[in-house]
N, C-alpha and C positions, 0 to 999 in steps of 0.2 A: 083400469090399469094406471091411468095418470095420477089418480089420487093416492094409490098405494105407492107408486114410485116416488111421489113427493114426500110422503110420510117416511119412507125408508131412507131417503137422502137428506131429510131435514137436519140431522146432526152434522152434515157436511156443509151446510149453508154458510156458516161463518168463514170457513176456509175459502169457499167460492167468492164470498163478499170481499175478503181480504185480497184475494188474487185480482179481483176486478179493480179494487182501489189501487193496488200496485201497478197494474197495467195502465191505469189513467195517469198515475204519477210519471211513469216512464214515458208515455206519449207526450205529456206536457213538457218534460225535460228535453225530449228530442226536438220538439217544435221550437223550443227556446234556443237550444244549442245550434240547430241547423237553420236558424233565421238569418237570411243574408243581409238584412238591413243594418245590424251593428257592424258587420264586416265592411259594408260600403261606407258607413260613417267613419270607420277607422282608416279606410283608404283616403277619404277626403281630408281627414285630419293629418294624415301622413303627408299628403301633397301640400297642405298649408305649412307644415313644419319645414318642408323643403324650400318652399317659396319664401318663407320668413328667414331662411338661413340657419335654422336650428340644427339641421342635419345635412350631411353632404350626399352626393349622388350615390356613392357606394352603399351607404347606410339605407338610403331610400330604396335602392334596388333590392337589397336584402329583405327589408321588411315588406316591400311591395310583393315580392315573390311569395313570401309566407302568406300574406293576406289573399293573394289571388288563388293560391292553392286551397286555402280555407273556403273561399267563395266557390270554387269549383266543387269542393266537397259538399257544400250546402246545396248547390244546384243538382248534383248527382242524387243526393238524398231526396230532394223535392221531386225530381223526375221519377225516381224509383217508387216513392209513395203515391204519386199521382197515378202512375200506370197500374199499381196494384189495387187501387180503389175502384 
């Protein structure tokens, strides 16, 4: 039965291969998008800009809130994918 099933589904193999490749691309993109390291680097750079006087407190607070939200999103994704594995 296994050989017959393989022979009958052989024409669908390219579709399955393409789907697998697309899944791998999506997974790689998600890992890159949800990587917290660049967000932490942006937070550090933002703090340097504040200390250097390039931005004021209000601007710092606004960008910091955005970056902290982004960091929380990354952590939520990591927790969700870690618990599902």
